Every structure is written in C-alpha cells, then in structure tokens.
C-alpha positions in Angstrom: 101.9 0.6 -47.8 101.0 -2.5 -49.8 99.3 -5.4 -48.8 102.4 -7.8 -49.3 104.5 -5.6 -46.5 101.9 -5.7 -44.2 101.7 -9.0 -44.2 105.3 -9.5 -44.2 105.5 -7.7 -41.2 102.6 -9.4 -39.4 104.3 -12.9 -40.6 107.5 -11.6 -39.0 105.9 -10.9 -35.5 104.3 -14.2 -35.8 106.9 -16.4 -36.5 108.7 -14.1 -33.8 106.9 -15.2 -31.3 106.8 -18.5 -32.0 110.6 -18.7 -31.9 110.6 -17.2 -28.5 107.7 -19.6 -27.2 109.0 -22.5 -28.7 112.4 -22.7 -29.7 114.6 -20.1 -27.4 116.5 -21.6 -24.9 119.3 -20.5 -22.3 122.0 -21.3 -24.7 120.3 -19.0 -27.4 122.1 -15.8 -27.5 121.2 -14.3 -30.6 120.3 -10.5 -30.1 116.7 -9.8 -31.9 116.4 -6.1 -32.8 113.0 -4.8 -33.9 113.1 -2.4 -36.8 110.7 -0.8 -39.2 112.4 -1.5 -42.9 114.6 -4.5 -42.8 114.9 -4.0 -46.2 117.4 -1.0 -45.7 120.6 -2.7 -46.8 122.8 -1.3 -44.1 120.6 -3.8 -41.7 122.7 -6.8 -43.3 126.2 -5.1 -43.6 125.4 -4.3 -39.5 124.6 -7.8 -38.9 127.7 -8.8 -40.9 129.6 -6.1 -38.6 127.9 -7.4 -34.9 128.7 -11.2 -36.7 132.4 -10.1 -36.9 132.5 -9.1 -33.4 131.1 -12.1 -32.5 127.5 -11.4 -31.5 124.2 -13.0 -33.5 122.1 -10.2 -34.5 118.3 -11.0 -36.2 116.9 -8.2 -37.3 112.8 -8.3 -37.0 110.7 -6.4 -39.6 107.6 -4.8 -38.7 105.2 -3.3 -40.6 104.1 -0.4 -38.7 105.3 2.1 -35.9 103.0 0.9 -33.5 104.5 -2.6 -33.1 108.3 -3.1 -32.2 107.3 -1.4 -28.4 104.8 -4.2 -27.5 106.9 -6.8 -29.0 110.4 -5.4 -26.8 107.8 -5.0 -23.6 106.3 -8.7 -23.7 110.2 -9.8 -24.5 109.8 -11.2 -28.1 112.6 -8.9 -28.6 116.0 -7.9 -27.2 116.1 -4.4 -28.7 114.5 -2.0 -31.1 115.6 0.8 -33.0 113.3 3.3 -34.8 112.1 5.6 -32.4 113.0 8.9 -31.4 112.9 10.0 -27.4 109.3 11.6 -27.6 108.0 8.5 -29.5 109.2 5.9 -26.8 108.0 9.1 -23.9 104.5 8.5 -25.2 104.5 5.0 -25.4 106.1 4.5 -22.0 103.2 6.8 -20.5 100.5 5.3 -22.2 101.2 1.6 -21.9 102.9 1.8 -18.2 106.1 0.4 -19.9 109.6 1.5 -18.8 111.3 1.1 -22.1 114.4 2.9 -22.1 117.4 3.7 -24.4 120.2 2.2 -24.7 122.4 4.6 -27.2 121.4 7.1 -29.8 122.1 6.9 -33.4 120.6 9.7 -35.7 118.6 12.7 -36.3 116.3 12.8 -39.4 114.4 15.6 -40.7 111.0 15.6 -41.1 110.5 16.6 -44.6 107.1 18.3 -46.3 106.4 16.8 -49.7 104.2 17.6 -52.8 103.6 16.0 -56.4 101.9 19.4 -57.4 103.6 22.1 -56.1 107.5 23.1 -56.0 107.4 25.2 -52.9 105.3 25.8 -50.1 104.6 29.2 -51.6 102.9 27.9 -54.3 100.2 26.1 -52.3 97.0 27.5 -52.5 95.2 29.0 -48.9 92.2 26.3 -47.9 94.5 23.5 -49.3 95.1 20.3 -47.3 97.8 19.0 -46.1 98.4 15.1 -44.9 100.6 14.3 -42.0 101.1 11.2 -39.9 98.6 10.4 -37.1 100.9 9.0 -34.0 101.1 11.6 -31.3 105.2 12.6 -31.3 105.5 12.8 -35.2 102.1 14.5 -35.4 103.2 17.1 -33.3 106.7 17.4 -35.0 104.8 17.7 -38.0 102.6 20.4 -36.9 105.8 22.6 -36.2 107.7 21.8 -39.7 104.2 23.5 -41.2 104.1 25.9 -38.8 107.7 27.3 -39.6 107.0 26.5 -43.5 104.1 29.5 -42.8 101.4 27.1 -43.6 99.7 26.7 -40.3 99.8 28.7 -37.2 100.0 27.0 -33.4 98.7 28.7 -30.7 101.0 29.6 -27.8 103.6 28.8 -30.9 103.1 25.1 -30.3 105.3 22.5 -28.5 106.2 18.8 -28.9 102.4 17.9 -27.5 100.6 19.9 -30.4 97.5 18.4 -31.8 95.0 18.8 -34.6 93.2 21.2 -31.9 96.1 23.1 -31.2 96.1 24.8 -35.0 94.7 28.3 -35.3 92.4 27.3 -38.3 91.8 31.5 -38.7 95.2 32.4 -39.1 96.4 29.4 -40.8 96.4 28.8 -44.7 95.9 25.3 -45.0 93.7 22.3 -43.4 95.4 19.7 -42.1 94.3 15.8 -42.1 96.1 13.0 -40.0 96.9 9.8 -41.2 98.5 6.8 -40.6 102.3 7.0 -41.1 102.4 4.4 -44.1 99.7 6.0 -45.7 100.7 9.8 -46.3 103.3 8.7 -49.3 100.4 7.3 -51.1 97.9 10.5 -50.0 100.0 12.8 -52.3 97.7 12.7 -55.4 95.0 14.1 -53.0 96.5 16.4 -51.1 98.3 19.7 -51.4 101.8 18.2 -50.0 102.2 15.5 -47.1 104.8 15.3 -44.2 106.2 12.0 -45.1 108.7 9.8 -42.2 111.8 9.0 -43.9 111.3 5.4 -43.3 108.6 5.9 -46.2 110.1 8.5 -48.4 112.2 6.5 -51.0 109.2 3.5 -50.9 106.9 6.5 -52.4 109.3 6.7 -55.4 110.3 10.3 -53.9 114.0 11.8 -52.7 114.7 13.4 -49.8 115.8 16.0 -52.5 112.2 16.5 -52.6 111.0 17.8 -49.7 109.7 21.5 -50.1 110.6 21.9 -46.5 111.4 20.2 -42.9 113.0 21.2 -39.5 116.4 21.4 -38.6 117.9 18.4 -37.0 121.5 20.5 -35.4 118.8 22.7 -33.2 119.7 22.1 -29.7 116.4 21.1 -28.6 116.3 18.7 -31.0 117.9 15.8 -28.8 114.3 14.4 -28.1 114.1 13.5 -31.7 117.1 11.4 -31.5 116.2 8.0 -32.8 117.6 5.5 -30.0 118.1 1.4 -29.7 116.1 0.8 -27.0 115.7 -2.1 -24.5 114.0 -3.0 -21.5 114.3 -1.5 -18.2 117.7 -2.4 -16.5 119.4 -3.8 -19.3 120.8 -0.4 -20.7 124.4 -1.0 -19.7 124.3 -4.6 -21.3 127.9 -4.9 -22.2 126.6 -7.0 -25.7 124.2 -4.2 -26.3 126.4 -1.8 -26.2 128.7 -3.1 -27.8 126.2 -3.2 -30.8 125.5 0.4 -30.2 129.1 1.0 -30.7 129.3 -0.8 -34.2 126.3 1.4 -35.6 127.9 4.4 -34.2 131.2 3.8 -35.6 131.6 0.8 -38.2 131.8 3.2 -41.4 130.3 0.8 -43.7 127.2 0.8 -41.6 127.5 4.9 -41.4 127.3 4.9 -45.1 124.7 2.5 -45.8 122.5 4.6 -43.3 123.6 7.9 -45.1 122.5 6.3 -48.3 119.5 5.2 -47.1 118.6 8.6 -45.7 119.3 10.1 -49.0 122.3 12.1 -46.8 119.9 13.6 -44.5 120.8 11.8 -41.5 122.8 13.7 -38.6 124.7 11.3 -36.4 125.0 11.8 -32.6 126.8 10.2 -30.2 124.7 11.2 -27.0 125.6 9.1 -23.5 123.2 6.8 -22.2 122.9 9.0 -19.1 121.8 11.9 -21.3 119.4 9.9 -23.3 117.5 8.1 -20.1 117.2 12.4 -18.4 116.0 13.6 -21.5 113.6 10.9 -21.7 112.6 11.1 -18.0 111.9 14.8 -18.7 109.7 14.0 -21.8 107.8 11.6 -20.2 106.8 14.0 -17.2 105.7 16.8 -19.9 103.6 14.4 -21.2 101.7 12.9 -17.6 101.3 16.8 -17.4 99.5 17.1 -20.5 97.1 14.7 -19.0 
C-alpha cells in the first residue's frame, strides 16, 4: 500500500467522523457505506443506480480491512460492504459487537501469485510463501496452500487454522503472515503470496496470473460470501434492502463488479435469514476456539 493511499483512508475516516459529529441531522437521509477500494469504478455506477431509485449514497473509502467494522459499530457508517461472514464473525466475537448481514454480494476465489514461478510445482522446497495475517483470510489462505500441495495442516485444517497448525515436517514451504495490503509488495522477496482480490490489480497483476486458488462453488463456501453489514436490528431496513437489491440486480453494477474482479466474482443471492444463521454458527465455532 502506498503512503498516499494510507493517508487517504485515514483522511476519509477523519472527515466522516467530523460529518457525523457536526453535520448530521434528522433530515440527513444519506446512507453512508464503508468499503475498501472505493476507486473501483463500479461504486460510482452503484451510487448513480441508487440515486435513480431516490437513495442518496455516500461511499466512504478505508485503507485497511480493520477500519470499516469499528466505524459501523460506532455509528459513523450505516452499512459496510467489504467482508465475508467469517471475517464478520471474528470481529463480532473479539469486539463484543453484534453487526449483522443485510444481504449477500459475491464470493471471490482467493489466489496464490508468484513473480518467479509459473506453477506451484516449480516452487522449491523450503521456500517462503506470504499470506494475509487477518485471522479469517489467514485460515482460508492456509487451506489454499494445502490444496495446492505446498503445506499440510494438522487434522486437515479448518476455517480456524493458524500458523501453529502447520505440520512443518510434512510441508514443502514455510509461511510468513503479513498485513493483507503488503502481500503483493512481498512478491520479489518470497516464492509466492496469497493476495486478496482488492489488491491484485493494484500490484500490476491479473487475476489470470493466479497459480492456485480455492473453489467458490463449494457448498461449504457460504461463510466466505461477501455481505452488506449493518448494526443489529437494521437488517430489514427497507432502504438497506433496496440497496442490496440494486447491487444484486442492476446489470451495469454487476458488469462493473465482474470487470473489477477479472471475471472471478460468483454472485450469490443468499436469503438474509440464512446469512444470519451461517454467521451465528461461525460465531459459535469462533467462541469455541477460545
């Protein structure tokens, strides 16, 4: 991540806080949606589509995944859209929050990239591979590496696997965990890196460059569907549901999302109640992990 992007995210948060503290009023019907990567062109398309339906939307950009949930919890946002259910569950459990899914968007495969090797078979034994360090994406990244034959996880691994679960003696590579935005910049120094979709194109890569990835069509993949999230009790808000409907059904928005994802997005319309039930299960599993 560049310094300018980091400052931009911090400035967005600061300006948003000022607006909420000083400029918001009962007559302010603007819906503030927090995202990571507001420069993606489809957000402008989405805002225009919402305006056509009489809804004023402000897209608020954040530089890091750790920022939009606290902003939503504190009431600085009305919605956010950047995370899957596993990430949301971990946040709720760790923070004592009760953020809830409003609607589903898409599942994106998580890819392994390399600037040195064209296939996982070429990666030398003992090499280092970088993965995102946030808990939910770390676990998912380790499962991708296991499926690619680069490492072995004790007991087969799960959505809660950590670096401690790697069977080093049975693994081909070693793993280093970095902040998600830094895995692309690590490529010159590692054999390969798991890179979250938000950072692939910023790194000058194409989604077709992935040498391994997970399977978003797996029935067990629902916890990894991305969602709009709100504060508890707001999931059936009529305006919020309309905003979900626009994202799911406006063809110009869908085309923009698909173009930004390099054709990797798999759109899902999961009922809100099913999303909530999946979230509750992952939260329970997260708590059981201690």
